[in-house]
Backbone bond lengths (Angstrom), bond angles and torsions (degrees), N, CA, C in turn:
res aa  C-N    CA-C-N  psi(-1)  N-CA   C-N-CA  omega(-1)  CA-C   N-CA-C  phi
1 M - - - 1.383 - - 1.529 111.29 -
2 N 1.333 109.89 116.64 1.615 113.93 179.04 1.570 114.14 -70.15
3 S 1.272 115.18 174.66 1.399 123.14 -168.89 1.545 103.18 -67.66
4 N 1.339 116.49 -47.95 1.590 117.85 -179.41 1.601 109.43 -53.52
5 E 1.308 116.80 -44.63 1.484 118.19 -178.68 1.464 113.70 -66.82
6 I 1.315 118.42 -33.08 1.442 121.48 176.29 1.483 111.58 -68.75
7 L 1.478 115.55 -44.87 1.393 114.79 177.26 1.513 119.26 -62.78
8 S 1.481 111.77 -33.97 1.450 119.32 175.61 1.625 111.83 -62.63
9 K 1.242 114.28 -42.35 1.477 119.64 -177.76 1.554 105.44 -73.38
10 V 1.228 123.12 -39.72 1.416 120.78 176.83 1.619 114.29 -69.68
11 R 1.327 114.99 -31.93 1.489 115.66 170.22 1.484 116.62 -62.04
12 V 1.307 116.34 -43.86 1.390 123.38 176.86 1.506 110.40 -61.27
13 F 1.360 120.34 -48.66 1.394 124.63 177.25 1.592 111.13 -56.78
14 A 1.275 113.55 -41.57 1.483 119.07 -173.89 1.614 104.66 -70.24
15 Y 1.299 115.52 -45.38 1.433 116.19 178.80 1.356 116.79 -58.84
16 N 1.355 116.57 -40.46 1.461 125.66 -177.79 1.626 112.02 -69.86
17 N 1.357 114.46 -28.34 1.486 123.00 176.46 1.518 115.75 -109.99
18 S 1.239 113.30 35.19 1.506 119.69 174.68 1.472 111.15 -116.96
19 E 1.356 115.65 147.94 1.547 118.33 175.91 1.546 104.41 -61.24
20 K 1.357 107.68 159.82 1.468 116.66 179.85 1.507 113.42 -104.59
21 N 1.264 115.54 60.10 1.445 123.77 -178.54 1.542 107.79 -144.83
22 D 1.363 116.46 167.90 1.497 122.59 173.71 1.384 114.45 -86.57
23 I 1.384 119.79 1.29 1.509 119.29 -178.39 1.534 111.16 -87.07
24 H 1.269 115.04 -55.81 1.538 118.45 178.52 1.488 110.82 -129.99
25 G 1.443 119.13 20.03 1.356 126.51 -175.50 1.472 108.37 -82.65
26 F 1.397 115.92 -162.00 1.469 121.81 -169.24 1.500 108.97 -78.33
27 T 1.362 125.69 -15.96 1.323 130.75 173.03 1.556 109.03 -64.07
28 H 1.385 112.03 -44.35 1.432 115.77 176.04 1.512 113.27 -68.23
29 V 1.256 115.81 -39.42 1.506 119.27 173.26 1.617 115.20 -57.83
30 E 1.255 111.19 -41.79 1.459 114.00 172.69 1.435 114.52 -69.62
31 R 1.210 124.35 -30.38 1.543 126.02 176.32 1.490 107.23 -67.67
32 V 1.414 115.91 -46.50 1.464 118.76 178.26 1.400 114.02 -64.94
33 L 1.371 119.36 -42.17 1.521 121.91 171.44 1.526 109.61 -55.96
34 K 1.290 125.15 -51.06 1.442 123.21 179.99 1.481 115.64 -56.80
35 L 1.413 116.40 -46.97 1.479 125.01 177.49 1.453 115.77 -64.61
36 S 1.400 113.55 -39.05 1.554 123.32 174.70 1.537 108.37 -59.83
37 S 1.346 118.97 -48.13 1.329 126.01 -171.17 1.553 107.55 -67.01
38 E 1.293 115.33 -46.60 1.552 122.27 178.68 1.472 109.00 -57.88
39 I 1.294 117.05 -50.21 1.571 118.58 -178.49 1.471 107.61 -66.07
40 G 1.418 120.59 -43.52 1.431 121.49 177.45 1.420 116.75 -56.65
41 V 1.295 116.47 -37.20 1.626 120.01 175.95 1.450 111.94 -66.31
42 V 1.375 116.68 -37.58 1.481 118.19 -178.17 1.491 108.91 -73.19
43 L 1.233 118.01 -37.10 1.522 120.83 -177.39 1.463 114.52 -95.68
44 N 1.425 117.57 7.26 1.489 120.30 173.33 1.562 114.17 61.92
45 A 1.361 108.70 33.72 1.558 111.23 177.54 1.534 114.58 -82.56
46 N 1.320 112.64 -179.09 1.540 120.40 179.99 1.440 106.89 -76.71
47 L 1.277 119.19 97.76 1.551 120.91 -179.90 1.397 114.65 -63.51
48 P 1.293 123.80 -45.69 1.514 119.20 175.02 1.609 112.08 -49.07
49 V 1.241 112.92 -52.86 1.401 117.68 179.87 1.559 112.12 -52.64
50 I 1.243 114.58 -49.61 1.495 121.91 -176.44 1.480 111.08 -62.47
51 K 1.449 115.16 -41.42 1.430 116.83 -174.21 1.618 109.02 -75.08
52 I 1.258 116.81 -38.49 1.507 115.96 179.61 1.558 109.10 -67.71
53 A 1.223 117.61 -46.94 1.443 126.25 175.30 1.547 113.35 -50.22
54 A 1.342 112.07 -50.74 1.499 119.09 -179.15 1.491 110.23 -65.38
55 L 1.272 121.35 -37.32 1.477 125.26 -179.83 1.509 109.10 -66.04
56 L 1.274 116.66 -42.11 1.486 126.22 -171.33 1.585 113.12 -87.10
57 H 1.272 114.44 -13.23 1.634 115.33 -162.52 1.413 112.94 -63.62
58 D 1.346 118.43 -18.56 1.602 120.59 -178.23 1.442 115.00 -118.67
59 V 1.329 115.36 17.93 1.584 118.40 -168.96 1.509 103.39 -73.27
60 G 1.246 123.39 -11.69 1.578 122.72 176.46 1.389 115.97 -101.36
61 R 1.299 119.79 13.34 1.416 121.37 179.71 1.556 115.22 -70.46
62 Y 1.309 109.58 -42.77 1.557 113.73 173.84 1.524 113.20 -58.62
63 L 1.386 117.23 -46.86 1.403 120.05 178.19 1.491 118.84 -66.69
64 K 1.394 108.39 -22.15 1.588 114.50 177.13 1.506 110.27 -59.89
65 K 1.366 119.49 -30.46 1.447 124.74 -178.50 1.507 106.22 -55.55
66 H 1.375 116.21 -29.37 1.530 119.25 -169.30 1.494 106.84 -104.29
67 D 1.248 123.82 -0.99 1.485 125.72 -177.22 1.582 108.50 -140.40
68 E 1.313 109.32 94.85 1.434 121.16 -176.41 1.588 113.01 -77.18
69 V 1.232 117.26 -1.34 1.467 118.86 -174.21 1.496 108.51 -100.26
70 K 1.368 119.69 -46.39 1.459 122.82 -178.70 1.492 111.92 -82.81
71 N 1.404 114.32 145.06 1.464 117.47 169.14 1.595 111.39 -70.26
72 H 1.251 109.81 152.01 1.513 114.36 -177.28 1.545 110.41 -65.50
73 A 1.380 119.53 -22.05 1.388 122.07 177.61 1.580 108.02 -70.95
74 E 1.336 117.47 -40.38 1.429 117.47 -178.29 1.572 108.55 -69.50
75 I 1.288 120.22 -39.55 1.375 121.46 175.33 1.539 114.82 -58.92
76 S 1.370 108.98 -48.64 1.437 112.46 172.92 1.420 122.55 -55.58
77 A 1.424 116.21 -35.08 1.382 123.48 176.15 1.593 112.31 -67.23
78 E 1.324 111.95 -37.53 1.480 119.37 174.40 1.402 111.90 -63.60
79 I 1.286 118.59 -48.55 1.509 121.67 177.30 1.558 112.71 -62.24
80 A 1.330 112.36 -41.29 1.502 116.05 176.22 1.502 112.72 -61.55
81 E 1.258 117.26 -41.70 1.512 121.80 -179.20 1.456 109.04 -62.85
82 N 1.378 119.66 -49.41 1.533 122.54 178.60 1.542 109.00 -57.58
83 F 1.340 118.30 -46.79 1.421 119.99 -179.68 1.529 114.66 -64.65
84 I 1.277 118.15 -38.48 1.438 116.04 179.82 1.490 113.87 -74.68
85 I 1.263 113.48 -39.65 1.548 118.72 176.45 1.532 110.36 -60.54
86 K 1.402 115.90 -45.87 1.453 119.53 -175.91 1.514 110.81 -67.53
87 N 1.222 119.71 -28.79 1.481 123.83 -177.17 1.628 110.16 -91.21
88 N 1.299 115.82 -13.19 1.565 115.76 171.37 1.497 105.23 52.35
89 F 1.356 115.92 58.47 1.392 119.00 179.89 1.558 118.25 -74.27
90 N 1.350 112.55 -3.16 1.555 121.19 -178.24 1.501 111.40 54.37
91 I 1.408 114.32 45.29 1.492 118.01 173.09 1.507 109.54 -94.76
92 A 1.299 117.45 136.19 1.438 118.76 179.86 1.536 116.90 -50.12
93 I 1.408 113.58 139.64 1.428 114.47 -172.75 1.550 113.69 -58.24
94 G 1.328 118.82 -35.73 1.547 116.02 175.48 1.439 112.68 -60.59
95 D 1.350 115.16 -35.94 1.503 117.02 -175.83 1.597 108.35 -73.10
96 V 1.352 116.67 -40.49 1.435 119.93 175.04 1.454 115.20 -61.64
97 E 1.321 116.27 -33.46 1.524 120.79 173.89 1.503 108.98 -67.48
98 N 1.267 116.32 -46.93 1.505 121.06 178.11 1.464 116.87 -61.01
99 I 1.385 116.18 -32.70 1.451 123.07 179.54 1.563 106.08 -67.12
100 F 1.435 117.33 -39.32 1.425 119.01 -176.84 1.452 110.30 -73.51
101 H 1.353 115.44 -42.83 1.449 118.90 178.39 1.559 110.29 -60.46
102 C 1.230 116.91 -41.47 1.598 119.80 178.99 1.437 106.81 -59.25
103 I 1.322 123.30 -42.95 1.470 125.98 -175.26 1.514 104.86 -68.08
104 R 1.338 115.80 -54.53 1.583 116.03 -176.38 1.574 111.18 -60.13
105 A 1.301 117.95 -35.67 1.530 116.96 -174.47 1.458 111.78 -92.41
106 H 1.218 124.41 6.18 1.534 122.34 179.70 1.466 110.45 -76.95
107 S 1.300 121.04 -28.44 1.412 118.79 -164.24 1.485 115.64 -80.94
108 F 1.286 118.00 137.73 1.510 125.51 175.32 1.541 111.67 -53.25
109 S 1.287 116.34 -42.49 1.403 116.53 -173.97 1.609 120.47 -98.65
110 N 1.400 108.47 3.02 1.324 111.90 179.63 1.626 119.91 -83.50
111 E 1.326 101.90 -16.36 1.556 116.04 175.26 1.543 112.36 53.40
112 L 1.358 116.69 41.72 1.422 124.07 176.88 1.515 104.95 -111.28
113 E 1.291 120.19 120.98 1.469 124.31 -176.49 1.543 114.55 -74.12
114 P 1.325 123.10 120.51 1.357 121.40 179.48 1.495 115.67 -63.39
115 E 1.344 117.74 127.41 1.438 118.92 -174.20 1.528 118.53 -100.20
116 T 1.363 113.15 -21.82 1.469 121.46 178.89 1.451 110.27 -106.59
117 L 1.395 116.14 161.77 1.339 124.63 174.91 1.491 112.12 -56.99
118 E 1.406 116.47 -43.72 1.435 117.26 178.61 1.414 114.46 -63.73
119 A 1.414 118.42 -39.75 1.361 122.02 179.36 1.591 117.06 -66.80
120 K 1.380 113.77 -25.47 1.531 120.30 176.04 1.438 103.27 -78.86
121 I 1.317 122.39 -36.01 1.530 120.14 179.80 1.451 113.71 -64.17
122 L 1.455 116.75 -46.51 1.444 120.41 179.16 1.484 111.02 -65.04
123 S 1.296 117.62 -44.58 1.533 119.67 177.05 1.605 110.16 -56.62
124 D 1.376 115.29 -45.84 1.494 115.23 -179.64 1.452 109.30 -69.05
125 A 1.288 120.33 -45.33 1.615 119.41 -179.93 1.594 109.87 -53.56
126 D 1.392 110.79 -50.10 1.487 113.03 -177.14 1.563 110.40 -59.22
127 K 1.395 123.30 -42.15 1.356 126.55 170.80 1.574 118.96 -58.26
128 L 1.357 110.69 -46.26 1.480 111.02 170.16 1.346 119.84 -58.29
129 D 1.258 120.10 -27.36 1.502 125.13 176.98 1.533 112.39 -65.71
130 A 1.316 111.65 -20.55 1.576 115.95 -176.65 1.508 105.91 -97.15
131 L 1.423 120.72 3.73 1.406 120.08 177.77 1.507 110.70 -114.34
132 G 1.289 117.66 169.41 1.446 118.57 175.73 1.500 105.99 81.09
133 A 1.379 113.46 -172.06 1.401 120.45 -173.71 1.615 113.43 -67.27
134 I 1.246 118.13 -33.74 1.461 121.80 168.59 1.481 112.36 -65.00
135 G 1.282 117.07 -42.94 1.534 120.12 178.96 1.491 107.94 -63.86
136 L 1.330 123.18 -42.81 1.440 125.52 174.13 1.485 113.28 -55.78
137 Y 1.262 114.82 -49.82 1.499 121.12 175.63 1.500 112.61 -56.31
138 R 1.376 110.86 -42.98 1.580 110.51 -176.92 1.543 109.07 -73.63
139 T 1.349 119.12 -32.72 1.445 122.04 179.27 1.518 108.55 -60.25
140 I 1.269 115.88 -55.18 1.495 122.88 177.59 1.617 113.04 -54.91
141 G 1.287 110.27 -49.47 1.514 115.51 176.31 1.454 112.33 -58.69
142 F 1.215 117.63 -50.66 1.482 122.67 174.36 1.574 116.91 -49.04
143 T 1.224 108.23 -44.15 1.469 115.00 178.77 1.554 110.87 -70.28
144 I 1.259 118.44 -48.79 1.448 121.72 179.86 1.512 110.54 -58.99
145 K 1.375 115.82 -45.67 1.473 122.48 176.18 1.539 110.91 -52.46
146 N 1.284 118.41 -39.49 1.416 124.96 179.56 1.503 115.41 -91.24
147 Y 1.357 115.45 18.62 1.471 126.32 174.38 1.570 109.52 62.12
148 G 1.329 116.68 35.26 1.455 116.89 178.59 1.565 108.36 -98.46
149 G 1.284 115.50 175.90 1.408 122.64 172.91 1.446 116.07 -126.13
150 I 1.265 118.04 -158.51 1.546 117.10 -176.15 1.437 114.98 -64.49
151 E 1.303 120.48 -29.84 1.464 124.19 175.36 1.543 110.71 -58.04
152 Q 1.293 110.92 -41.09 1.556 118.95 -176.26 1.499 106.96 -71.95
153 V 1.307 119.28 -33.16 1.379 124.30 -177.66 1.613 108.55 -64.41
154 I 1.298 104.15 -49.85 1.508 114.52 -179.33 1.534 113.18 -61.78
155 Y 1.341 115.19 -40.91 1.419 126.18 177.84 1.624 104.48 -60.78
156 H 1.328 121.45 -55.97 1.434 125.55 177.73 1.632 113.74 -50.46
157 L 1.380 105.86 -49.54 1.433 106.92 173.92 1.510 124.14 -57.62
158 E 1.309 111.16 -40.23 1.450 119.29 -179.05 1.583 108.99 -73.87
159 N 1.218 120.49 -38.93 1.519 125.22 -173.16 1.441 114.56 -88.96
160 K 1.380 118.18 -17.22 1.439 120.29 -176.33 1.487 113.85 -134.52
161 I 1.365 113.22 -67.49 1.447 117.62 -171.44 1.478 120.12 -60.66
162 L 1.386 117.80 -36.53 1.447 121.16 -177.02 1.491 108.12 -84.83
163 R 1.343 123.54 -5.11 1.489 129.43 175.07 1.646 108.19 -88.13
164 L 1.328 116.17 -20.17 1.426 118.90 -166.23 1.544 114.60 -63.10
165 K 1.350 110.07 -34.28 1.448 117.36 -176.64 1.598 109.64 -61.98
166 E 1.279 117.81 -32.23 1.401 119.07 179.55 1.571 115.64 -85.69
167 M 1.320 109.68 0.39 1.579 115.36 175.97 1.484 110.87 -110.85
168 I 1.266 116.78 21.20 1.461 118.72 175.42 1.458 108.21 -89.84
169 Y 1.240 120.41 137.74 1.590 131.48 -174.65 1.476 115.13 -84.02
170 L 1.279 115.42 -51.26 1.480 118.73 -173.15 1.457 119.52 -97.49
171 D 1.314 116.27 142.67 1.552 120.09 -175.70 1.469 110.26 -57.55
172 Y 1.343 117.86 -46.82 1.455 120.13 175.70 1.569 115.60 -54.98
173 S 1.230 113.99 -42.59 1.525 114.52 174.59 1.543 112.31 -71.28
174 K 1.312 120.50 -28.58 1.466 118.89 179.97 1.470 112.68 -65.84
175 Q 1.357 116.12 -26.06 1.475 124.08 -178.17 1.538 101.57 -71.46
176 I 1.235 121.30 -44.75 1.466 122.96 -178.87 1.529 109.39 -69.68
177 A 1.356 117.07 -42.61 1.387 118.64 173.57 1.474 119.13 -53.62
178 E 1.258 118.78 -41.37 1.451 130.61 -174.52 1.664 106.11 -52.47
179 K 1.413 109.32 -51.54 1.513 113.38 -173.68 1.522 108.08 -75.86
180 R 1.332 125.21 -34.29 1.326 123.69 178.97 1.653 113.68 -76.64
181 H 1.272 113.51 -29.76 1.559 118.10 171.69 1.490 108.57 -58.16
182 K 1.335 115.97 -47.39 1.499 116.10 -178.25 1.441 120.18 -60.94
183 I 1.167 116.44 -25.13 1.587 121.16 170.38 1.473 108.30 -69.25
184 I 1.355 116.23 -50.94 1.486 116.16 174.81 1.550 116.08 -57.90
185 L 1.262 116.87 -47.68 1.430 125.00 172.66 1.531 115.76 -49.71
186 D 1.292 111.81 -50.33 1.557 122.02 -178.22 1.568 108.74 -57.58
187 F 1.430 113.05 -46.80 1.444 121.13 179.36 1.504 111.03 -66.06
188 Y 1.285 117.89 -46.34 1.541 121.55 175.09 1.455 111.17 -54.57
189 N 1.415 119.47 -50.47 1.453 122.39 -172.81 1.609 106.53 -62.82
190 Q 1.261 114.56 -44.74 1.462 119.74 176.63 1.611 115.08 -61.19
191 I 1.238 113.68 -43.42 1.380 113.81 -177.28 1.526 115.73 -73.81
192 K 1.393 114.96 -29.14 1.455 122.36 177.85 1.545 106.57 -72.07
């Protein structure tokens, strides 16, 4: 199976195992995939690893609702591992381990430090999607979905979103974050 066939199969699996919303659903996955790929090209990273990890990074979100103990990134990595082993994609062991590490280390709340370039790229891309206009839309949508109001939006901005810029690993990603952070900060200052 060539890399295009593998990516096609991974994409279908990710789509079928994604939430059906704009907040953490497949549209988010596609944005993270696009941004991860763009950063990966600039930094000469392992693109197949990045693409597979980006597509699979949130497949555990739906199951997270039923498991309050494990972080969704851990669940996603377990699902990805089962999927990759079951399909015998013939991916090098080092790349497979990197894919699982990328997925586990991408999460804001998992507190696992990304150790590879690819893991840092996925972590940055996931955080970048929570910034800017799309990030603002996602923050408000997430709050409304969970029956919150403006106070909860402000709380989420103060306790997570406004901190993300400082959690970006790569200089290239920091340049993107700066512009997106300003959009969030302007909104926050106006709403306060």
